[in-house]
C-alpha positions as CSV (number, residue, x, y, z in Angstrom):
1,M,-3.9,-7.0,-11.3
2,S,-3.1,-10.1,-9.7
3,T,-5.4,-11.6,-7.1
4,D,-2.5,-12.0,-4.7
5,I,-1.9,-8.0,-4.9
6,T,-5.8,-7.6,-5.1
7,R,-6.0,-9.9,-1.6
8,R,-2.9,-8.2,-0.2
9,L,-4.7,-4.8,-0.6
10,D,-8.3,-5.8,0.7
11,A,-6.4,-7.3,3.5
12,A,-4.6,-3.9,4.3
13,R,-8.2,-2.1,3.8
14,T,-9.8,-4.5,6.2
15,A,-7.1,-4.0,8.9
16,A,-7.1,-0.2,8.8
17,A,-10.7,-0.5,9.1
18,E,-10.5,-2.6,12.4
19,A,-8.0,-0.2,13.7
20,G,-10.3,2.6,13.0
21,I,-7.7,4.3,10.4
22,D,-9.4,5.9,7.8
23,A,-6.7,5.7,5.4
24,L,-3.1,4.4,4.8
25,L,0.2,6.1,3.3
26,V,2.8,3.8,2.2
27,T,5.8,5.3,1.0
28,P,9.0,3.3,-1.4
29,G,10.4,0.0,0.2
30,A,8.9,-3.4,1.3
31,D,5.7,-2.3,2.0
32,L,5.0,-0.8,-1.4
33,R,6.3,-3.6,-3.1
34,Y,4.2,-5.7,-1.2
35,L,0.9,-3.9,-1.8
36,T,1.6,-3.3,-5.0
37,G,4.7,-5.2,-6.9
38,F,6.0,-1.7,-7.6
39,A,9.6,-1.0,-6.9
40,A,9.9,2.9,-6.4
41,M,13.0,4.6,-6.1
42,P,12.9,6.9,-3.5
43,L,14.0,10.5,-4.9
44,E,13.3,14.0,-4.8
45,R,10.0,13.5,-5.7
46,L,7.0,12.3,-3.2
47,T,6.0,8.8,-4.4
48,C,3.6,6.9,-2.3
49,L,0.3,5.1,-2.0
50,V,-3.0,6.1,-0.8
51,L,-4.9,3.3,0.1
52,P,-8.7,4.5,1.9
């Protein structure tokens, strides 16, 4: 995993914790691409990132 992606995921976890949020649910789109580098196609099946 690249250091940029690791840094972005850590920042998202920190921001969520500071806001009192237990987990983030990220669906296909710009946010998922930014956090993971994965460009998912929004099809019939659920595709998401659960970030505890």
